[in-house]
C-alpha positions as CSV (number, residue, x, y, z in Angstrom):
1,A,-16.7,-5.7,29.3
2,G,-14.3,-8.6,28.8
3,W,-11.2,-9.9,27.2
4,V,-10.4,-10.8,23.6
5,A,-7.3,-12.3,21.9
6,G,-5.3,-9.5,20.3
7,V,-4.9,-11.5,17.0
8,Y,-8.6,-10.8,16.3
9,L,-8.2,-7.0,16.7
10,S,-7.1,-4.6,14.0
11,T,-5.9,-1.0,14.1
12,T,-7.2,-0.5,10.6
13,P,-10.7,1.0,10.5
14,T,-13.2,-1.2,8.7
15,T,-15.9,1.4,8.1
16,G,-15.3,4.0,5.4
17,V,-12.4,2.1,3.9
18,K,-12.6,2.0,0.1
19,P,-11.4,-1.2,-1.6
20,I,-8.4,-1.1,-3.9
21,K,-8.5,-2.8,-7.3
22,I,-6.4,-2.7,-10.5
23,E,-6.7,0.5,-12.5
24,F,-8.0,2.5,-9.4
25,T,-6.3,5.7,-8.5
26,V,-4.7,5.7,-5.0
27,Y,-2.8,8.2,-2.8
28,V,0.1,7.8,-0.4
29,N,-1.5,8.3,3.1
30,D,1.8,8.2,5.1
31,G,5.0,9.1,3.3
32,P,7.8,8.9,2.7
33,L,7.0,5.4,1.3
34,N,9.5,3.2,-0.4
35,M,8.5,1.9,-3.9
36,R,10.3,-1.3,-4.6
37,T,11.2,-3.6,-7.6
38,S,9.4,-6.6,-6.0
39,P,6.7,-7.2,-3.4
40,S,9.3,-7.6,-0.6
41,T,11.3,-5.5,1.7
42,S,14.4,-7.0,0.0
43,G,13.4,-5.5,-3.3
44,S,15.5,-2.6,-4.4
45,V,14.0,0.9,-3.8
46,V,12.8,2.4,-7.1
47,N,11.6,5.7,-5.7
48,T,10.5,7.3,-2.4
49,L,6.9,8.5,-2.5
50,P,5.8,11.6,-0.5
51,T,2.5,11.9,1.3
52,D,-0.4,12.6,-1.2
53,A,1.5,11.2,-4.2
54,K,-1.1,10.1,-6.7
55,L,-0.6,6.8,-8.6
56,Q,-2.6,4.1,-10.5
57,V,-2.8,0.5,-9.4
58,A,-1.1,-1.8,-12.0
59,D,-1.1,-5.2,-10.2
60,G,-1.7,-7.0,-7.0
61,P,-2.3,-7.7,-4.3
62,A,0.7,-9.8,-3.5
63,T,2.2,-10.9,-0.2
64,G,5.8,-10.7,0.9
65,S,7.9,-10.0,3.9
66,G,4.7,-10.2,6.1
67,Y,2.9,-7.4,4.2
68,T,0.3,-7.0,1.5
69,W,1.7,-5.1,-1.6
70,W,0.2,-3.3,-4.6
71,K,2.1,-2.5,-7.8
72,L,1.6,1.2,-8.6
73,R,2.5,3.3,-11.6
74,S,2.8,7.0,-12.4
75,S,4.4,9.2,-15.0
76,N,5.9,11.2,-12.1
77,W,7.0,8.3,-9.8
78,G,7.6,5.3,-12.1
79,T,6.4,1.8,-11.4
80,G,7.0,-0.4,-8.4
81,W,5.5,-2.2,-5.4
82,V,4.4,-0.5,-2.1
83,V,3.0,-1.8,1.2
84,A,-0.8,-1.6,1.1
85,D,-1.0,-0.2,4.7
86,Y,0.2,3.2,3.5
87,I,-2.0,3.9,0.5
88,G,-5.7,4.4,0.0
89,R,-8.5,5.8,-2.2
90,R,-10.1,9.2,-1.7
C-alpha cells in the first residue's frame, strides 16, 4: 500500500484494448458522440453518432482541445473527427 501521483494513473484499461489504425473498423462505445469538421471542440458538428455506430478510420490520430481525435467515415454517417475516448474496435 502507498501513494502515487494521479497524473500517472489512467481510467482507461490497458489490457484487452485493441489498437486503432487507418482503415480499421471502429464502433461508438458511448453515444451520442459529436462528429466534427476538424479535430477540435470548436469544429462544427457534422453528425451525432449513436452508440454502436459502425465506421471506418480515415485519418489520425490528431490532437486538439486536449483530446486525441480520429477521422472516421461511413456511408450512413458521413465523414468527420471524433474523440478517441468514445470509440473502439470489437
